[in-house]
N, C-alpha and C positions, 0 to 999 in steps of 0.2 A: 713441353710448353702447354700452358693451360688452355683448354678449349675456349674459343670465343665465337659467338654467333656472327653470321654475316648480316650487316645492318639492314639491308633491304629486305631480306627474308624475315628477319625479326619484326620489322615494321609491318609486313604483310600478315604475319601470324597474329600480331596484336590487334590488327584491324578485324581479322576473322573472329578472334575471341570476343571482341566488343560487339560484333554483329550477332552473336548468339542470343543477345537480349532483345533483338528487334522483333516486332510483332508482324512484320511483313513476311508472308509465307514464301514469296518468290526469293527474297533475300536469304531467308533461312535455308531454302532448298539449295541455292547456289553455294551458300556458306558450307553446308554439310558436304557437298560434293568436293569442294576445294580442300576441306579438312581431311576428307577421305584420301585425296591424292597426296596430301602432305604426309600421311602416315607411312607412305612408302619411302620417304626421304630417310637415309640411313641415320642421321643424327637428330631426327624429329624429337626423340625423348629428351635430348639435351636442351633443345629449344624450349620445350615445355617447362623443364626444370628451371631454366634460366628465368623465364617469366615468373614462375611461382616464387622463387626464393631471392632473386636479385633485384627485379624491377619493382621496387616498393612504391615508386611513383605512380604505377598503373592502378586502375580501379580494383577494389577488392573482388568484385565479381569476375573480372577478366582473369585475375590471378587464380581465383578458385576454380574457374573453368579449365584453366591450364592444368591445375592439379588433378582435376577429375579425369581429364584426357590422359594425363601421365599415368594415373592409377590404372586406367583401362588398358593403356598400351603395355604397361608392365604385366598386368594380369593376363592379357590375351596373348602376349608374345614374349613371356619371360625367358624362355629357353633360347630365343633368337637374339637377345640383347648381347652384344659383344662384351667380354669381361672388362675391358678398359672403360667402356661406357657405363657399365653397371657400377664399377668402382667410383666413377665420377658422380653418379647419382647418389650413391651411398654417402660419400664424403660431403657433398654439398647439402644434402637434405639433413644430415646429422648436425652440421654446423648451424643450420637455419632454425632448429627447434626453438620455439618460444617467440615466433613472430608476433608483433604487437597486434596484428589484425587477427581476431579470433577465428573468423571463417577460413582464412588462409592457413592459420596454425592447425586447425582440425583437419583441413584437407591434406596438408603436409603429413600429418600423423597417419592418415589413411594410406598415403604412399609408402611411408616407412614400414608400417605394419604389413602391407601387401608384400613388400620385398622380403621381410622376415618370414612370413608364412610360406611363400612360394620357394624361397631359397634356403630355408632352414637356418635356425639360429647358429649352427656350427659354422656356416659359411659367412657369417657376419659377426664374429665373436666380439667385436668392439662395441656393438650397439647397446647391449645390456649394461656393461660398466658405464658407458656414456650416459645412458638414461638414469641410472642410479646416482651418478655423480650430479646430474642436473637437478635431482630432487633436493640437493643441499644448496642450490643457488639462492642468492639474495633477491633475485628478480622473480616476482610472482608469476609473470607470464611464461617464463622459462619453465618453472616448476609445473605450472598447469599444463603446458604443452607436453612435458615429459610424461605426466600422469596420463594424459589422453592417449599417448602412444602405448604406454605400458598396459593400459586397460585393453586396448585392441589386441596387443600381442598375447596377453594372458588369456583372452577370450578364445583365441584361435590355436594357440600353441601350448596348451596346458600340459600335455603329455611330454613334449620336448623339453619343457622347463624342469621336469622331474629327472631327466637323464643327465648323467655326469658329463661335464665338458672335458676337454683334453687334459686339464690340470686335475681332474678328479672331483671338482666341485660341482654340486648340483645347484643350478641358478636359483631355484626356489629357496634353498637354505639361506641364501644371502638376501633374497628379495623380501621374503615374508616378514622377518623381524622389522625391516624398514617400513613395510606397509603398515604393520601394527602400530608403529610409533606415530603415524599420521592420523590415527583415530582421534587424537586429542589436538590436532592442528587448529590454529586460530581461524583458518579459512574454511567456511562451510563446504565450498566446492571440493577442496582437497580432502576433507573428512569423507565426503560422499565417494570420491574416487577410491580412497583407501578401503572403506568398508565394502564397496561394490566389487572392487578387484579381488580382495581377499575372499569374499563370499563365493567367487567363482570356484575356488579350490576347495571350499567346504562342500559345495553342491556336487562336486565331481569326485569327492572322497580322495583327495590328493594324499599320497603317502607322506610327503614332506610337511603337510599341514597338521597331521595328527599330533606330533609332539607339542605343537603350539596351540592346540585347541582350547586348553584351559585359559591361556592368556587371551585368546580371541574372545571367548565368552565374557570374561571379566571386562575387557576393554569395550566390547560391544554394548554391554548393559550400562556402562558409564554414559553412553550416548542415548539412553532410553528416553530422556526428556529433552533432547537437543532442540534448540530454537530454530533449526533449519528444517523446512518441509522435506527437502530432498534427502537430508540425512535420516530423518525419521522413516521415510520410505525405504531407504537402504537398510536400516536396522530391522524393519519388518521382514524384508526379503531375506536377510541373514537368518532370522529366527526360523523362517519357513525352511531354509536350506538345512538348518540344524535338525528340524523335525524329520526331514526326509533322509538324512544321512547319519546324524549323531544324536538321536533323541535322548540317549543316555546322559548327555550333557545338560539337558533341560529337566529331566525327571526329578532330580532332587529339589528343584525349585518350581515344580509344575504349577502349584497354586498361584505363586507370584507371576509366573509367565502367563497363565490363563487370565488372571485379573488384568494384567497389562494389555493383553491382546483384546480383551473385551472392551477395555477403556479406549484403546486406540481404534478399534473398529467403529467407534462412535465419534471419531474426530471430525471436527467441522470441515477440515480439508478432505474432500472426497477421495483424492488420490492417495492420501495417507491411509484413510479408512479402508480403501480397497486393498492396499498392500497388506494391511493387517488381516483383512477378511480372508485372504488366501491361506492364512494359517489354519483355518477350520477345514478347508478342503484337504489340505495336505495331512493334517492330523488324522482325519477320518480314513485316509488311505493306509494308515499304519495299523494293521489288523491286531497286532499284539498289544497295542497301546491304547486303542480307541476307547476301551471301556473306562479308562481313567478320566474321560470327559464327562461321564455320567453325572457326577455330583454337581457339575456346573451348568447343566443343560437349562435349568430354570432361569439363568441369566443370559446364556448364549442365544437361545432361541428367540426371545423378544428382541435382542439386539439385532439379529439377522433380519427379523421381520420389519424392524424400523428402517433398516438399510435398503429395503426393497421399494421404498417410496421414491417416486421420480424427484430428482433434484431440479432446482430452478434452471440450471445449465441444460439438463436434459430437455426441459419443456421449451426452451428457446428454439430448439430444433424440431421437436416432435409434436408439440401440442397444436395440431392442425385439424380442426373439425370441419374444414371447408368441404363442400361437395365437389371433389376434384376428379370424379370418375371420367369426365370428358376431356380432361387435360392430357395431351399426349405425353408419353414418357420420352425423356432424352436418352441418347445412347449411353451416357455415363450412369444413368439410373439402373442399367441392366448389368448385373455382374456376369463375368465369364462363367460358362457352364462346361463342366468336363464330364465326359461319358466314361463309365467304367465298363471295360470290355467284358463280354460274357464268359463265365466260367462254368464248366459242367461239374455239378456237385450232387451229393446224395444227402439223405437225412436219416438220423438215427430213429429207430422205432420209438413210438410214444412211451414216455416214461424212462427212456434209456439215454443216458448222457454220453454214450459212446466211450471212447478211450479216455483214460485218466492220466496219461503220461505227458500232458502238455500239448498234445496234438489238437489243433483247432482248425477252424475253417481256413480256406485259402486266404492269403493276406488281404488286408484292407476291408474285411467284411464287417464294418461297424454299423450298428443299427442306431442311427441318431435322428430318425425322422421326427421325433417329438421333442427335440432338444431346444427348449425355449431360451437356453442360456448360452447358445453358441454366438460367435462373433458376427454372424451374418443374418440375424433375424430382424434387425432394425433397418431403418432407412440408411442409405450410404453415408449421409451426413453425420450419423451417430452410430455407425456400425463398428463400435469398439467395445472391448471388454470394460465393464464399469462396475461400480459398487453395487448397483441394483442387480445386475446379472450374477455377480460373484456371490452376493448374499442369497439369491434364489438358488443358485447351484449348491451352495453350502447347506441350505435347508433341505434340498432334495437329497444330497448325500447323507445327511444326518437321519432323514426319515428312512432311508434304505438301511442304514447302519443300526439304528436303535428301534425302528419299527414303531408300533403303536405307543411305545413308552413316551415318545415326545409329545403325544397329543395333550397330555395334562398341562403342558406349557404352551402349546400352539393354540388350542381351542379358545381359551379366554381372550387372547390377543386377536385371534381371527374373528371372533364374534364382535368385538369392539370395532375392528377395522371395517368389517362388512356393513355395520350399521352406521358408519360415520357419514356425516353430511359433507365432509371434504372428499371430493371425488378422487383426489390423489391417494388418500389413505385407503379408500374403498378399493381402488384399483390394485394397490399393493396387497390387500387382503385376498383379492381374487387370484393374483399371481401366487401367493403363498398356498392357497387352496390347491392350485394345480401342482405346485412344487412337491407337495407331500403325497400326491396321489399314488405313486408306485410303492412307496415304502409303508404307507399307512392305510392301504385300501380296506383291509378288514376292519380296522378301527373306525374308519369313516363311513362304512356301510350303513350304520343306523341313522346317520345324518343326511345321507344322499337323497332320500325321498323328499326332503325339505330343500336341500341346497341346489340340486340340479334344476328344479323349476326356477329358482332365483337366477342361476347362471343363464338360463334360456331367456329370462326376462331382461337380463342386462345386455343381451344382443341388441336391444333397442335403446340403450342408454344414450343420452344426448352427447356424451363425450366419446369421440372415436376411439381413444385409447382404452376406455372401459369396454366398449363393444369388442375390440380386437382381443384383449386379454381374456375376456369371458369366453370367446370362441375357443381359444387355446386351452383354457382350464377345463372347459366342458369336455373337450376331446380326450383329456387325460382320464376321464371317468367313463369313457365310451364303453369299455368292457363291462363295467357294472350295469350300464343301461341295456347291454345285450345279454349278459350271462348272470345278472344278479339274482338273488334268492327271493326278491319280492314277487308277489303274484302278478301275472300278466306283465312282466317287466318290459318286454318289447313294445307292447301296445301302450302302456302307461308312460314309459320313459324314453325308449329309443325313438318312437315315431315323432313325439314332440321335439326331440333333439335334432333328428334329421330335418324335420320341417323348419325348425328355427335356423339351422345352419344354411339350408337351401335358400331361405328368404334373405338371410344376411349376406350370402354370396352376391346378391344383387344390390348391396349397399352402394350409396353414392360416394363413399370415401374409399380410395384405393387401398389404404392400409387395412381397413376392415374387410374388404373383399379378399385380400391376401390371407388374412388370419382365418376367415371363414372357410375359404377354399382349402387351405392347408389342414384345418381341423377336420373338414369333411373327408379328405383323403385318408386321414388317420382312422376315422370311424369306419370307412370302407374296408381298410386293411384289416381292422380288428373283427369286423362282422363277417367278412368272407361271403359265403353263400346265403347268409341271412339277409343280404342286400337284394336278393332276387325279387321279392315282392315289390320293391321300390324302384326298379330299373326305370320304369316309364317316367315318373316325376323327376327322378334324378337326371335323366337324359334331357328332359325338357328344360331344366334349369341350366345344365351345362351348355346346351346349344344357345340358349338366350345369352349366357355369359360370353360366348364367343363374339357376340355382337356388341357387348358393353365394355369388356376389359381392354385396357391399353396393353402395350407390348410386354411390360414386366409381369403383369398378372396372368397374361396368356400362358406364360411358361408354367405357372403353378396349375393353371387349368388343364394343360396337357398332362401334368402329373396326376390330377384327379381323374381324368378320363382313363389313363393307363392303369391306375390303381383299381378303378371300377372293373375294368376288363380282367385284371388278374384275380379280383375277388369273386366274380360271378362266373368266369370262364365260359364254357359253351352255352350257358344260359343267355348270353348276350346275342347269340346267333339266331335271332328272330327277325323276320323280314322288316317288321315295323321299327325295330331298334336300329337295324343296319341302315335303313333309309333315313332315320333321324340323325344318326351319328356321323356316318362316313362323308356325306357331301361337304359339310363345313370343314372337316379335317383335310380332305383331298384338295379343296379349293385353296386353303392356306398352304398346303404342301406345294401346290403348283406355283404359287406366287412368291415363295421364298427363294432368295438367292443363296448360293452356297456359303457366302460369308456372313449370313444373317445369324444372330445369336439364338434365334428360335430353332435353328436346324437340329441341334442335338435333342432338345426336348420333343420335337415332333417326330423324329426318328424313333425315339424310345416309346412314345405314345403309339405310333403305328405298329411297332414290334409287339407290344402288349395286346393291342387290338387284334392284330392278325392272328396271334396265338389263340385268343379267346374265340374269334369268329370261325376259325378253322376253314372249312370249305366255303363258308359265307363270305370270305375275303376274296374269293376267286375273281369277281368282277373287277376288282381294283388291282389284282396282283401283277398283271403284265405291265400296267402303267407305272406302278411303284418300282417293280423289279428293273425295268428299263432305265429309270432315272438313277437307281442305285449303281448300276453298271457304269452309267455315264459319269457319275460323280467320282467313282473309284478311278476310272480311266483318266479323267481330267486331272485329278489330284496327283496321280502317279506321274503324269506328263509334266506337271508343274514342278514336282520334286526333282525330276530329271533335269529340267532346265535350270533350276536353282543350283544343282550340283555342278553344272558346267559354267555358271556365271554367278560370281559371288555378290554381284550387285542385286540380283533377284532374291527376295526373301522367300524361303521355302514355306509352303502352306502347312497348316496343322494336319497331321495324319489322323486326328480324331475323326475327321469326316469319313476316312476309309473304314475306320473301326465301326462307326455306327451304321454305315452302309452294309458292311459285311454281316453285322448282327441282324439287320433288317432282312437281308436276303435269307439268312438262317431261319428267321421267324416265318417267312413266307413258305419256305420249303417244309418246315415242320407243320405249318397250318394246312397246306394242301396235301401233304404226304406224297404218295406215289403219283397223284394227279399233278404234281409240280414238274414231272419229267418233261412234258411237252414245252412248258415255259422255259425250263433250263436248257432244253435242247435247242430252242429257238435262238438262245444267246450262248450256246455251248462253247464255241471257239473263244469268245470274249471271256466267258466265266472261267474256264479252265486256265486260260492264259493269265488272267488276273490272279486267280488262286495260286498259280505257280509263282508269280512275282511276289505275292504277299507272303508266301511260305518262307521266303528268304529275306524278307524285309528286315532292315537293322533294328526297327522299333518293335519291342516285345509285344506291345498291345496289339499291333497289326497281326503278328504271328498268332497270338492268342486267339483272336477272333477268327482268323483263317482256319485254324485247326478245329474250332467249334463248327464252322460251316462245313468243313471237310467231313466230319463225322455225320452231319445231317445229310449231306449228299450221298455218303456211303449207304445210309439207311434207306433213302427213298429214290435215289437216282444212280444206283451203282452201275448200270449198263453204260452210262455216259462217262463214268470214271475209268472204266475197264481199260480202254486203249492207252491211258496215261498212267496205269497203276504202278509200273516199275519206277517211273520217275517220281511219282508221289511218295512211294515208300522210301526211296533213297533220300528224300528231303525230310521225311517224317521221323524216321528212326533216330537220327542224331539229336533231335529236339527233346528226346526223353533223356534228360540230363540228371545223372545220379547226384550231382552236386547242387541241383536245383538253382542254377544261376538265375533262371527266370521261371519262378515257381508256377505261375498260371499258364505259361506256354507249355511247360512240361506236363502239367495236368491235362490240358486239352489235347495235346498230342497223344498222351497215354490213352485217353478215352477214345479218340478217333481211331487209333490202331485196332482197338477191340471191335469197333463197328465195321471197319474195313475187313477184318478177319472173318467175321460172321458171313459176309457176302462173298469173299474171295475164295474160300474153301482151302482144302489141304494142299492141293497141287501148287497153287499160286503163293501160299503163305509159308511153305515149308522152309524155303531158303532164308527166310527172315527170322525164324524162331531163335537161332543162336544169338544173333546180335540183339534181339529184343529181350531175351531172358537175361543177358549180360547187364542190361540196364534196369529192367523191371524188378528183378529179384532183389538187388541191393536197395532199390527204392522202398520196396515193401518191407524188407527186414530192418531198415534203419528206423529206430524208435523215434528219431527226431523228424521223420517225414510227416508233414502236416496231414491231418486226417483225410481231407478230401482227396489229396493226391494218393495217399496210401489205399483208400477205397478204390479209386480208379485203377491203380496198379493191380490190385487183387482181382478186380473184375476182368481186366484185360488178360491177365494170366489165366484165369478160369476159361475165358473165351478161346484163347489160344489152345488150351488143353482140350476144349470141345472140338475144335477144328483139326488140330494136329496132335492127337493124344500120344502117338508113338514117339513124337519128338519132344514133347514136354514132360510126359509122365516119368521118365527116368530121373528128372530133377525134383520130383515131388517132395522128397524129404528135406530139400533145401529151403522150402518156403511154406510148407503145409501148416505148421503151427501158427505162424504169424498171419497167414491167409485167413485162417479160421477166426483168430482174435479180431482182426480188422472188420470182417464182413458180418460177424455174428450180430452186432447191434444195428446194422443197416436195415431200414424199413423194407418190407417185402415189396419188390417190384420186378419187372421183367429183366432188367439188367442183372440184378442179383440172381435171379432164377437161371439165366443163361450161364452165369459164372459157376453156380452150383452144379448145373448139368455137366459143365466141363470138369469140375473137381471130381465128380463121381465117375465120369468116363475115365479120368486118369487113375482113380483108385482101382477101377476094373482092369486097367492095363498094368498097373504096378501096385498091387495091394500092400506090399511091404513098405511103400513110400509113406503111408499114412500111420504106420505103427507108432511112431514117437509122438504123433499129434492126435492119436485116436480120441482122447478125452476132449480135446478142443473141438474136434469134428462133431462129437456127440452134442456138445453144448451149442455149437453153431446150428446144427440140425434142429435142436429143440427150440431155438429162437425163432424159427419160422412160425408165423401166426396162421397163415392160410395158404399153404402151397397148393398149386393147382393139381388136378388128378394125376397128370403125367409126371410131375415133379415128385409128388408123394409116392407114386409107384416106383420111381427111380431110387428114392431113399430106402424104400422097403427092400428092393433088390440088392442095393449096395450093402445094407446091414446084414442081409441074409448071406451074401457072399463072404463078408468079413467073419460072420459067425462060423460058417462052414470051414473057412481057412484056419480059424483059431482053434477049432475043435474043442478039446477039453479045457483049454485055457480061456474060453469065452467068458465064463462066469467070473473068473478072477479078474479079467480085464474090466468087466462092468462093475465089479465091486469097488473099484477106485472112484466111481461116481458116488455122489451122495444118494441116499435111498430114494428121494423124490425124483431125481433125474433118472436113476436106474429104472424105476417103474415107468416113467414117462417114455423112455426109449422102447420098452417092451409094449406099452399100450399103443403107441403111435406107429411104430415101425415093425412090430411083430418079429423081432430077430429070434 
């Protein structure tokens, strides 16, 4: 018997669905609670489906809400839906495709696609034939509804569609020819669906798509002058996909393609123009093909520069010259801020790029501080990727690709734009000037003595948008003002630039404040210790800004303070500087609640400041430390409560991460003087560290192991009673499969720090389990560079502490050890590792025989070893020479003559 709803229950559900549109918060709250209770009713899914597909007399919104609730119920509890109920949902939703209400139809499509994605196409074999059949329907709404679902399925299940079904047929082999036939449909919407859906398989290099690629290209370019804006955008996206995956299909007609994309990049519809503009970004990423653009740069570059002018639509939202500095920011003005947990890493020696086998920094280390083209540098009302940003990003990439070669095309347009009376054109010229900075710095140097003063002068322009972009553009040339070849560069150019930005930071327009403060932080980072003479005026402005800025710009101000601290380091630790800087920061720290969006930035600011001040942070350390412990404790308690009561929303553990990182910074700043402070809270601290070491969130464990390493360095006596428990948790986190790369990295580093303090007796029992993990990590060429370096250093330290236990395994890792550590900058961690290596060589000299040449190179890579380390090198080479006897010279002969002589000169073997 067909399922039927109980009338009274159905009536109540419809009332609740209609109530979701009310503005009354109390009604909304009660409504949400009742809907939450209904989710526990066994056939709640059937009720929602009934409203969605059967009750056409109900409002569109009520039916759509039912569909969204149904989608969420399916997504969150798919495995719990009984088979008979799922069959009912499949049958009813399949029959309802093509509902005359577009909102309902698209919501139904989401439900169908969700079931396909979660349940696999094989478990609903009827759906694809049904959808393909509906494409031939005489009813447009049915066809459009089927396309909507097909697009969603293809977007999520592209790999499944390549796999043969039970009858041996690959679904895509049937679907793609049908899709291609719709390229010439009379309906613009259906043409758009067909091109967009097929392009998914072009962009993902579908195997089934390849035999049809020629047909795709032919049919695609038949639509090159389509009268539908959406179709033209789809054509441009398809061309971009071809550039990225099958450029060979475009190269025979490259001139025509380029001409078409130049023309379309100038389309009056900015959405079409932007879709075309993406072509230049993608083409420049094709290293083997990009030179083919060179003949067209004279037309491409001016087109991009014209695309950087603000559109009328932009200015409706952004052209605000009002003095709004005193207007409070709304909560929605402030974007969520996410903290990146601390990772322990090393740096290659200057001029050495390190390993060349694809090993790079630990994941996520993107340097995008000066990216003017990202999605989040404009006001929230217009924080989207647009033609202006895409054009600027394309010009930036072309400048990096072709270098000074593009200046012959840029400079005439740039001169014209910068001299324009139209502020919008002048502003676009200033943006272009900044966009080419990285790629064309050498070619622009002769012009900068004239251009930089103009940029500084534009900090005072009457238009806020000109002032703000001038700040950004000037910051892109900060390195020239610091390190340029002009006489007295810093006096003549850097000081006016710093002065201009400091003055502009106090602008009465919030957008300009933001741009000036961000630009100043960039200059600080570039200048480093060259900022030391200017600390006093910089701090005076930063402190004044604390009193002027509203909530959103205060976040950027914290970044500027933190960047100054990182740039000048211990030079900040002067009593007059500390007295100026710390009181306003601590006052804000005290007044912030844990759920305030300023918490993350002020934590990061305090961490950087503590590290710079070192012992100068001591007066504030106990106060800050105590609150960090309190925040971690409270957050963990709230997480525990949420795990026991599903109604309670768990808090973000990012607060734990920033608090752990700040405690780490305090311990590093105070060094061994931090012991009394940690001891004062020791029971809490070690209890929290113990809980955080086993936390399910990787970021929490990552920061915990960083803190553990710092505690081992400076507070080892406090760790000692808990050492066995700590090691039992620590060792398994060194995961040779790097499931959580940064956790593994920090755990690896902290083991080395613990070993140095614990000594042979306490570490010996852990050597076997540790080497079982560390040696495969080190020897795996796919291990990322920072992790490989930490693994090598820790192995060296274990060898220093327990040479008898580690040295027998020397030949298993010596070669890779030398390769990894050779390019690392001289530092104490590297020195301790080399002491360990040479101690192991002394214990087992045969273990280095296969890696002897690599050890020689690693030794020569040391720039300034201290006296004790140099003496150890000399003794080690003397011992190896004695052991080799008459074969010593033949061993050295395998080195190139320069290296051979360097070994003799430096280490006297």
